[in-house]
C-alpha positions as CSV (number, residue, x, y, z in Angstrom):
1,M,67.4,64.0,61.4
2,L,65.8,64.0,64.8
3,F,69.1,63.1,66.5
4,S,70.8,66.0,64.7
5,V,68.2,68.5,65.8
6,A,68.0,67.2,69.4
7,H,71.8,66.9,69.7
8,S,72.3,70.5,68.6
9,V,69.9,71.7,71.4
10,I,70.0,69.2,74.3
11,P,73.7,68.9,75.1
12,P,74.5,72.6,75.3
13,L,71.4,73.2,77.4
14,A,72.1,70.2,79.7
15,R,75.8,71.2,80.1
16,A,74.7,74.8,81.0
17,V,72.2,73.6,83.6
18,W,74.2,70.8,85.3
19,R,77.8,71.7,84.2
20,P,79.3,68.2,84.4
21,S,83.0,67.8,84.8
22,V,84.4,65.5,82.0
23,E,87.7,63.7,82.0
24,G,89.3,61.4,79.5
25,L,86.8,62.1,76.6
26,H,89.7,61.6,74.2
27,H,89.5,57.9,75.0
28,V,86.2,57.5,73.1
29,P,87.0,56.7,69.5
30,S,85.5,59.2,67.1
31,S,84.3,56.5,64.8
32,G,83.9,52.7,64.6
33,P,82.1,50.3,66.9
34,V,82.7,50.8,70.6
35,I,81.0,49.8,73.8
36,V,80.7,52.5,76.5
37,A,80.4,50.6,79.8
38,S,79.4,52.6,82.9
39,N,78.5,52.3,86.5
40,H,74.8,53.0,87.1
41,L,73.6,55.4,89.8
42,S,70.6,57.2,88.3
43,F,68.2,57.3,85.4
44,F,70.0,60.4,84.4
45,D,73.1,58.4,83.5
46,S,71.6,57.6,80.1
47,V,71.3,61.4,79.5
48,V,74.6,62.7,80.8
49,I,76.8,60.3,78.8
50,P,75.2,61.1,75.4
51,V,75.3,64.7,76.3
52,V,79.0,64.8,76.8
53,V,80.1,62.4,74.0
54,P,80.3,64.1,70.6
55,R,79.1,61.1,68.7
56,P,75.8,59.2,69.2
57,V,75.7,56.6,72.0
58,A,72.7,54.3,71.9
59,F,71.3,53.1,75.2
60,L,68.3,50.9,75.8
61,A,65.2,52.4,77.4
62,K,61.9,51.0,78.5
63,S,59.5,50.6,75.5
64,D,56.8,52.5,77.6
65,Y,58.7,55.7,76.9
66,F,58.1,55.3,73.1
67,T,54.4,54.4,73.2
68,G,52.8,57.4,74.9
69,T,50.0,59.4,73.2
70,G,49.1,63.0,72.9
71,V,51.5,65.9,73.3
72,K,53.3,64.4,76.3
73,G,53.8,61.1,74.5
74,F,55.2,62.8,71.4
75,L,57.6,65.0,73.4
76,T,58.7,62.0,75.5
77,R,59.3,59.9,72.4
78,A,61.1,62.7,70.7
79,W,63.4,63.2,73.7
80,F,64.4,59.5,73.9
81,E,64.8,59.1,70.1
82,G,66.7,62.3,69.9
83,L,69.2,61.0,72.4
84,G,69.6,57.9,70.4
85,M,67.9,55.6,72.8
86,L,66.3,52.3,71.7
87,P,63.1,50.7,73.1
88,V,63.2,47.4,74.9
89,D,60.4,45.5,76.7
90,R,61.8,44.7,80.1
91,D,58.8,42.6,81.0
92,D,59.4,40.3,78.0
93,T,61.0,37.1,79.2
94,K,63.2,37.1,76.1
95,A,64.1,40.8,76.5
96,A,67.7,40.0,77.5
97,I,68.4,38.1,74.3
98,A,66.6,40.7,72.2
99,S,68.6,43.5,73.8
100,L,71.9,41.8,73.0
101,D,70.7,41.3,69.4
102,T,69.8,45.0,69.2
103,A,73.2,46.0,70.7
104,L,75.0,43.9,68.1
105,E,73.1,45.6,65.3
106,V,74.3,48.9,66.6
107,L,77.9,47.8,66.8
108,R,77.8,46.1,63.4
109,R,76.8,49.5,61.9
110,G,80.0,50.9,63.4
111,D,78.2,52.9,66.1
112,A,78.6,53.3,69.8
113,F,76.5,51.3,72.3
114,G,76.1,52.2,76.0
115,I,75.6,49.6,78.6
116,Y,75.5,49.2,82.4
117,P,77.1,45.8,83.3
118,E,75.5,46.0,86.8
119,G,72.1,45.6,85.1
120,T,70.2,48.1,87.3
121,R,70.9,51.2,89.4
122,S,72.8,50.9,92.6
123,R,70.7,51.9,95.6
124,D,73.5,52.0,98.2
125,G,76.3,53.6,96.1
126,R,78.4,50.4,95.8
127,L,79.5,49.0,92.5
128,Y,77.9,45.6,91.9
129,R,79.3,42.6,90.0
130,G,79.0,42.9,86.3
131,R,76.9,40.6,84.2
132,T,78.7,39.0,81.2
133,G,76.5,40.4,78.5
134,V,79.0,43.3,78.0
135,A,81.8,40.8,77.4
136,H,79.6,38.8,75.0
137,L,79.1,41.9,73.0
138,A,82.7,42.9,72.9
139,L,84.0,39.4,72.0
140,T,81.3,38.9,69.4
141,A,81.7,42.3,67.7
142,G,85.5,42.3,68.3
143,C,85.3,45.9,69.4
144,P,86.9,47.9,72.3
145,V,85.2,48.7,75.6
146,V,85.6,52.2,77.0
147,P,85.0,52.1,80.8
148,V,83.2,55.0,82.4
149,G,83.0,56.1,86.0
150,L,80.1,58.4,87.0
151,Q,79.9,60.4,90.2
152,G,77.1,62.6,91.4
153,T,74.3,61.7,89.0
154,E,72.3,60.2,91.8
155,D,72.0,63.8,93.2
156,I,70.5,65.0,89.9
157,Q,67.8,62.3,89.8
158,P,67.8,59.9,92.8
159,V,66.2,56.5,92.4
160,G,62.5,57.0,92.7
161,A,62.5,60.6,91.5
162,S,60.3,61.3,88.5
163,R,62.2,64.2,87.2
164,P,65.8,65.6,87.5
165,R,66.7,68.5,89.8
166,L,67.6,71.7,88.2
167,G,70.7,73.8,89.2
168,K,74.4,73.0,89.7
169,V,75.2,69.6,90.9
170,D,78.7,68.1,91.2
171,V,78.7,65.5,88.5
172,T,81.8,64.0,87.1
173,V,82.1,61.7,84.0
174,R,85.4,59.9,83.7
175,F,86.3,57.9,80.6
176,G,89.1,55.4,80.9
177,E,91.5,53.9,78.3
178,P,89.8,51.5,75.9
179,I,89.9,47.8,76.8
180,T,90.7,45.9,73.6
181,V,89.7,42.3,73.0
182,A,91.0,41.4,69.6
183,G,93.2,38.4,69.9
184,E,93.4,38.5,73.6
185,Y,91.1,35.6,74.4
186,D,91.9,33.3,71.5
187,G,91.8,29.7,72.8
188,V,90.2,30.7,76.1
189,P,86.9,28.8,76.8
190,S,84.0,31.2,76.0
191,G,82.5,31.2,79.5
192,R,85.8,31.9,81.2
193,A,86.7,34.6,78.6
194,R,83.4,36.4,79.2
195,R,83.8,36.3,83.0
196,E,87.4,37.4,82.9
197,L,86.7,40.3,80.5
198,T,83.7,41.4,82.5
199,D,85.7,41.5,85.8
200,R,88.4,43.4,84.0
201,I,85.9,46.0,82.8
202,M,84.3,46.3,86.3
203,A,87.7,46.8,87.9
204,A,88.4,49.7,85.4
205,I,85.0,51.2,86.2
206,A,85.7,51.0,89.9
207,G,89.0,52.7,89.5
208,L,87.2,55.6,87.7
209,S,84.2,55.9,89.9
210,G,85.9,55.3,93.3
211,Q,83.1,53.0,94.4
212,E,83.4,50.2,96.8
213,Q,82.8,46.9,95.0
214,A,79.9,44.9,96.4
215,G,81.1,41.5,95.1
216,V,77.5,40.3,94.4
217,Y,75.0,40.9,91.7
218,N,72.4,43.7,92.0
219,E,68.9,42.5,91.5
220,R,66.2,44.8,90.1
221,P,63.2,45.1,92.5
222,A,60.0,43.6,91.1
223,D,58.2,47.0,91.2
224,V,60.9,49.0,89.4
């Protein structure tokens, strides 16, 4: 109910304010489990993708956003829940495993799950090496992965900014052809399959975003 109400208001408003350019939206299946795997430039990435995709896309968000009190806490919680975001405790040492379990629940329901294989936002504009959780999800759920290349979202809400900038910003969202996994990695050792699939996904994202590939993992600063 909350998603339906929020999704009838937020996407048209956001598109009117920021007017993102969208390419390849037809690559996102209208139903069934799918992973939407994107590069990560800004906190706003988790807003712009659900805003342009006509079906719910669940992303993970810090649990702090769901626990606030008073009017501000209610509005913040309503905003995140309305966009289909799911709480995760990033300070929990078992958070990575719990987040994968949450993602699999979403996919097993036949819904779409959004993920950033880099793990955290790029601070220098390069595309970092993907972590294999995205491949684990795809291989376990047997679902396709739609790669996404974002451009310009860092200009809406740069790293460190507490709120997005209003007004026209050149933002482009490119969806690539689905990467299928069914039957493609039969007989391949699991570790190798996850690495190969992850690298394949990241190469597709790089082709869509135009970013230079860093070739190393991106580590989240301790204070972020």
